[in-house]
C-alpha positions in Angstrom: -0.5 14.6 21.1 0.7 13.5 17.6 0.7 15.0 14.2 -1.1 12.5 12.1 -1.7 12.0 8.3 -4.9 10.1 7.5 -5.4 8.7 4.1 -8.6 7.4 2.9 -10.9 7.9 -0.2 -14.1 7.9 1.8 -15.1 11.4 2.8 -17.4 10.3 5.6 -14.6 8.2 7.2 -12.1 11.1 6.7 -14.6 13.5 8.6 -15.3 11.1 11.3 -11.7 10.2 12.0 -10.7 13.9 11.8 -13.4 15.0 14.2 -12.5 12.1 16.7 -8.8 12.2 16.4 -8.9 16.1 16.8 -11.1 15.8 20.0 -8.4 13.3 21.3 -5.7 16.1 21.0 -4.1 15.0 17.6 -3.3 17.3 14.7 -4.7 15.8 11.6 -3.9 16.3 7.9 -6.0 14.2 5.2 -5.5 13.0 1.7 -8.0 11.1 -0.3 -5.9 10.4 -3.5 -2.4 9.7 -4.5 -2.2 13.3 -5.9 -3.3 14.8 -2.6 -0.9 12.6 -0.8 1.9 13.8 -3.0 1.0 17.3 -2.5 0.9 16.8 1.3 4.2 15.0 1.5 5.8 17.7 -0.6 4.7 20.5 1.7 5.6 18.6 5.1 7.1 15.6 6.5 6.8 16.1 10.2 4.3 13.5 11.0 4.5 11.2 13.8 2.2 8.5 12.3 0.1 7.8 9.2 -3.3 6.0 9.0 -3.6 4.4 5.6 -6.6 2.8 4.0 -5.1 -0.2 2.0 -7.5 -0.4 -0.7 -7.9 2.9 -2.7 -9.0 3.5 -6.3 -6.5 4.6 -8.8 -3.5 3.6 -6.8 -3.5 1.3 -4.0 -2.0 1.1 -0.6 1.2 -0.4 -1.7 1.8 2.6 -3.9 0.9 5.1 -1.3 3.1 3.3 1.3 6.0 3.5 -1.0 5.6 7.1 -1.4 5.3 7.6 2.3 8.6 5.5 2.9 10.4 7.7 0.3 9.5 11.1 2.0 9.2 10.1 5.7 11.0 6.8 6.1 11.0 6.5 9.8 7.3 7.4 10.2 5.1 4.5 11.4 2.1 3.5 9.3 -1.1 2.0 10.6 -3.0 0.2 7.9 -6.8 0.0 7.8 -8.5 -2.5 5.3 -11.5 -4.6 4.9 -9.6 -7.3 3.3 -7.3 -10.0 4.6 -4.1 -9.2 6.4 -2.0 -11.2 4.0 -2.5 -8.4 1.5 -0.6 -5.9 3.7 3.1 -6.1 4.4 4.1 -6.8 8.0 7.4 -5.4 8.0 8.4 -1.7 9.0 7.2 1.0 8.6 3.8 -0.9 9.0 3.2 -0.6 12.7 0.1 -2.7 12.4 -3.3 -3.6 10.5 -6.7 -2.6 11.8 -9.5 -4.4 10.2 -12.7 -2.7 9.1 -15.1 -2.2 10.5 -13.3 -0.8 13.7 -14.3 1.2 16.7 -12.9 4.7 16.8 -11.7 4.0 20.3 -9.8 0.9 19.3 -8.2 2.9 16.4 -7.2 5.6 18.8 -5.5 3.1 21.2 -3.4 1.7 18.3 -2.5 5.2 17.2 -1.4 6.0 20.7 0.7 2.9 20.8 2.2 3.6 17.4 3.2 7.2 18.1 4.6 6.5 21.7 7.0 3.7 20.8 
């Protein structure tokens, strides 16, 4: 399966996603803040996909997306958000947008599509 980077400031969501995606066979690395994302990206760039919460305190999804693109430009990004789709860019590397609340299975199917195209 895929090596994934999951970025979300909610620890409960991170734990739930990590447990579920790991049980589906994925390797998961997490980041909760811009600083953690920078640290992860300086250590490795071999991700096959990123799941990015768009609304994060301190720095938003746009800033994090820019950092991801600078470090791993060909890596697809699946954005999760509870806000309108119009706030999220629709061009590459954004593979798609998943509205919150979402089912874990639906998210897993989108991740599978993202990492196999």
